[in-house]
Structures are given as structure tokens and as C-alpha cells.
N, C-alpha and C positions, 0 to 999 in steps of 0.2 A: 481283806480287800486291799489294805495298805501294801502287803507283800506282793500281791499281783501287780499293783500299779508300779511298785519299785522294779519288778522284773521286766515289765513291758517298757518302762523308761530306759532301763539298762540295755535292753535289746535294741531299742530305737537308737540309742547312742552308738552302739556297736555297728548298727546298720549304716548310720551316717558316716562313721569312720571308714567303713568298708565299701562305701558306695561306689568308688571308682573301680572296685575289683569284682563287683557282682556280675554273674552271668545271666543268661536268659532262661535258665531252668525254672520250671514251675515249682511252687512250694511243695515239698514232699518228694521231689524227684531226687535221684542220686546226685550227690554234690560232686562237682568237678574238682580235681586236685589242684594244688598249688602249682602255678605255672611260672613262678620266679626261678632264678638260678639256684636259690638256696633250699636245702632241706630244712623244714621248719618243725621244731619240737615244741609241743605245749606240755608243761609239767607243773605240778604243785610241789615238787621237791625244792628244798632250800637251795639258795643261790650257790653256796660253796660246794654243794654236792653236784648239781647239774653242770656247773661251770667246769669242774674238774673232769667230768665224764665227757663233755663236749670237746674240751681241749685234747683229751686223750684220743678221742675219735678223729679229730683233725690231724693229729700226728700220724695215725695209722692210715688215714685216707686223705692225704693232702690235696687230692684232686676234687674232693667233695666239699662244697661250701655248705655250712650248716649254721643255723641260728636257733635260738630258743626263747620262749616266753615263760617266765616263772611267775605264777600267781596262785591264789587260792583256787581250789577245784571248782567251787561254786561260780566264781568269776569266769573261769575258763569255759565251763559248760554253758553259761549265758552267752559268751562270745561265740562258741561253736553253734549254738542254736540260731543266733543271728546270721552267722555265715551260711549255715545250711539253708535258711530261709531265702538268702540272697542267691543261692545256687552254687556257691563255691566255698568249701572249707579250706582255709588257708594253710592249716597245719597238715603235716604228713604223718606225724607220730604223736601219740598222747601217752603220758605216764603220770598217773596220780594214785592216790590211796583210796579212792572212792569206788569200791567194788560195785555198788548198785549202779553207778553211772555206766560201767562197762557192759553189764547185762542189758541195760536200757539201750545203749548204742548198738549192741549185737542184735537185739530184737528189731531195731529199726533198719537193720541191714547196712549200717554205717562202717562196719569194720571188715578189713581184709582178713581172710583166713591164712595164717602163716605159722607153720610149725618149724621153729628154728632147728638147724642141724645139731645144735648142742643140747637139745632137749633131754637126751639120756643122761647128761651130766648134771641136771638140775633136780631140785626137789619141787614137786608140783602139788599145791594144796587144793587144786580144783578137781573134784570128782568127775565133772562133766566137761573136762578140757577138750576143745575141738580146734584150737589154734586161733580162735577169734581174739584172744588176749592171753598173755603169759605172765605169771608172777615174776617180777624183777626185784622184789624185796619182800621180806617177811617182817612187817611191822608188829611190834609187841606193845601191849598196853598193861600197865601195872598201877600200883598205888604210889603216887608221887607224894612225898612228905616234905614239909618244911623242917629241916633238921634243927632249927632253933626252937620249934614248938613241940615236935614229937621226938622224945628221947628213946623210946622203945619201938623200933621199926615193926610194922605189922608183918605177920607171917602167914595170915589167912584172910580171906575175904570177909569172914565173920568178925574180924577185929574192928571193922568199920562201924560196928554197932556199939563200941565201947564209949565211955564218957568223954575221952579226950577228942573224939571226932564229932561231938554234939554241936550241931549247927556250924560245922567247920570242914565238911567234906563236900567237894563239888564235882559235877559231871557236866560235860558239854551237852547241849540240846541235840538229841538225835534227829530232830526235824531239820536242823541246820547243818549238821555234820554227818557225812556218810561214814566216817571212821567211828564216830561216836555211836551211830546207829548199829553198826556191826558189832561193837563191843557190848552194847545193851542186849542185842539179840543173842549173843554168845553167852552172856551171864544168865539170861533168862532160860536159855536151853539147859544150862547146868543146874541152876539153883531155883528156878521157877519165879513167879511173881512175888512170892513171899519175901524174897531177898530185897526187892525194891520197896515193899511195904515196910520192912524193917529199917531200911535206909531213911525213908521218909519220916518214920517215927523218931529217928535220931537227928532229924533236922537237916538232911542232905539238901544241898542247894544246886540249882541248875544254871549254868552259864551259857554263853552263846557258842563260841568256838573252842576247839581243842587247845589252841594256844592261849586263849583267854583264861581258862581255869588254871593252867599251869602258871601264868603270870600272877594270878591272884594268890596262888600258893607261895610263889616266890616272895611276894610283897608282904605276906603274913595275914592277908585278909582271910585266906583259908589255911587250915593246917595241913590239908591233904586233898588230892584230887585223883580222878581216874585219868591218867596221862599217857601220852605217846612217847615211845623211847627216844627217838632222835631229836624231837623238840626239847624234851627234858635234858638230854645229855648236852645239847647245844648250849642251853642256858647254864648248866653246871660248868661247862668249859669257860663261860664268861664270868664265873664267880658266884652264881646263884647258890643259896644255901638250900639245895634240894638233894633228894636221893630217890632212886627208883627202887621200889620193893616189889618182888614177884612172889605171890602165893603159888603153891604147887600147880594149881589149875591155871595154866597159862592162856592168855588171850593173844591170838595171832591173827592179824588182819593183813592179807597180801596187798601189795601195790602192783597192779597190773600195767603192762605196756601193750600198746596195740598200734596197728597201722590203719589209717583211714582208707577205705575203699575208694578207688579212683585216683589215688595219689599219682601225680605225674613223675614222682621221684621214687617209684616203687623199689627199684634195685638199691638205691641209696638208703631208703627206709629200712629195708631188710638188713642191710649191713649195719645200720645203727642199732637195731634190736639185737643182732648177734653180738655186737661189741658190748652193749649194755649187760649182756648175760655172760660175758667173758670173765676170766679170772681177774684180769687187770681192772676192769670197771667194778666188778663185785667187791674187790678189795677196798675200793673207795667207799662203797656202800657200807661195808663193815666198819671202816674207820670213822664213820659218822655216828656210830652207836646204834646201829640197827642190824638185823640179821640178813645176810646175803642168801641167795638161792643156790649157792654152790658149796659143796662140802670140802672142796680143796682150798678154800680161802680161810686164812687164820683169823680168828675173832680176837680183838684186843681184850686182854684180861680185865682191864679197868671197867668195862661195861657190864661184866658179870652176866653175859647173855649165853644161852645154850647154842650149840652147833645147829645148823639148819635141820638135820634129820631129827635131832632130839627135841627141837622146838615143836615140830609137827607131831611127834610122838606124844609129847606131854601137853599139847594144847587141847582145849575144850573142843570136841568135834562138833562140826555144824555143816549142814548142807547149804552152801552159799546161795544156790539158786532158789531154794525154798525160803531162805531168810529174806532174800530180795523180794520174792513174790508176796510175802506177808508183811512187808514194810509198813504199809498204811495202818493195818490193824495193830501191829506191835507198837508203833509210835502213839496211836490213840490210847491204848491201854496204859503205856508208860506215862503219858501226859496226865491221864486221869489219876493215877496213883500219886505221882509227884506234884500234881496240881500246877502243871506248867501253864503259864499265861500265854494265850495266843496273840 
């Protein structure tokens, strides 16, 4: 009940903030595009990454005005829901790591079908690809360790059942994080629910967001966590005593980009997507410690990440559409095993 009230309150605030922009469309009608002079991008990517990409786009297309809003995917989706209700989605492009959100928006008819002309140059993790959204980054999740606490880095997922991880390994709540949900679904696909039963028996803990469990690992509250590559690498860059460890069975979660249907900046939006998928922008992605979707982009050696094709080849295979459709049941089972408090 509290979560529902929080969401409604957040949506109401968004609606008040956007009151001057609302159209006359009925709830559920296709949302009108942004009619300002600027191309607007909503993204959950970190500031330093999206800022560099937007600046690069401006240099390539100086005649196109562009701005962005960087926030957590949950906050962005609440904002989009409020905008849709008012009849006008203010963004033209969305780029986050929450795969389930893109399937949901596709199902609601909110996304423009656009197959970029550089598609043949990219790796594509989506078996059901139809142009509604395109992977713009291949996020990896591994075992993040506090190097002051863990002296022998784990080499297998089963290492998490060892005594040194007793009551000291954390995972983000999949009910609150789409990235965490996909990683849980992928691990269950490979190892079954017994894996999580063993984690629970060893005292695994559940945190809120993906960033929170990594922060807890950095502070020493946890010895290790299931963590996202670029979040972890960003903290390591700032001096955190962390390391990313990758078992052979790799978890790869794409970050899709899409264009909202009805955008008044359709041509500019397509140019932005094409630029994001270009070698220039994908090099920025690689330099942030995550895997690009182009094979012609050099991966910095310091991150110890595989090339895009190798990442997909070695990743745990999963049907994303099926994983999304079974989300509710999967989260329910996970919560029961891990005894997650609602």
C-alpha cells in the first residue's frame, strides 16, 4: 500500500510540474511529441557518459539543439507515466538499462520502429528484434569484492557459498531494480532455484538498488555483491577498494535505446540513435568500463572485459521476452526463498 501511495504521489508531483505542457489527449491515447526546439533524451546513464555523448553529437550536428535528463530508471518511468497521462511525453529518446521497461513500452505502443542503418555493424542480443529498441551497451554483472576483505578472488559462482561470504554477500532487490531482476532471471536459468537456496543458507542479504549494494561493499559492510560493471569501475576510479570478478558463465544485460512514437523531432532522434551506435560514441561507452555493441571499438585492458561478440558467446543464454513475461512469478519465488520483506 505504501509503495502505491508513493508512486501516485510521485506521479502527481510530475503532473503538477508538467501542467503547463499537457495536451488534451485522453488517458491512454498516443502521446504527442515534444514540441520544444530541443531534442530531449531521458537516460539512466551516468552523467560523465551521457554528457560526453551529447557533446559529441552537438559537434557533429551543430544545428540540432539537444538536452538530456539523467536519473534513475524508476524515476524516469514514473515521470514518463505522468507525462503520458497528461497527453504529452516530453522526451524524444530514452536510453536505460531496464530491459523490462522497453518491452512494456513496446506493448503499449509507445515506441517508434526504427532500424538504424548501422545495424549490420552491431552485435544484437535480442532474438525478437524488430526495431522497437536497439541495444546500445552490453552491461555485465559480476561478483564485486572488497579487496581488503577478500584476498582470494572468486572464480566461480559457487564460491559464494564459502565461509568468507557468510552473511557478507549482497544483491539488489529485483522488485526494485530491472537490472537486478534480469541478473536473477539469468542466474536462475543457468543454475536453478537451488543456487538461491544455497545463497540464503549462507546468509546472503538483499539491498535496495544496484548502486547501494556496491556502496555497502565499498564501505566494508558487505564483503562482496552482485554488481554492475560501469558502476563498480566508476567507484574504483575514485579510489574504492573494489574489484570486479567474472566467473566463466557471464551475465550480460543490454541497455536499450528507443525513440518515442509521435516525437516531433523524429529526424533528429534518429540521428541521435545512429550517433550513439557510432564508433565515436561507442568508444566513450567502452572507456566507462562497460561493453560497447561494436566490434571495431577497442576495449581498455584495465577493465578485463571481453569483446562484444565474445561477451554474447560466453554469456548465459536467455530469452528476454520470456524472462520479462515471467517477471512477477520469478520475483515472487525469489522473495519467498530469500525472505525479502515487502
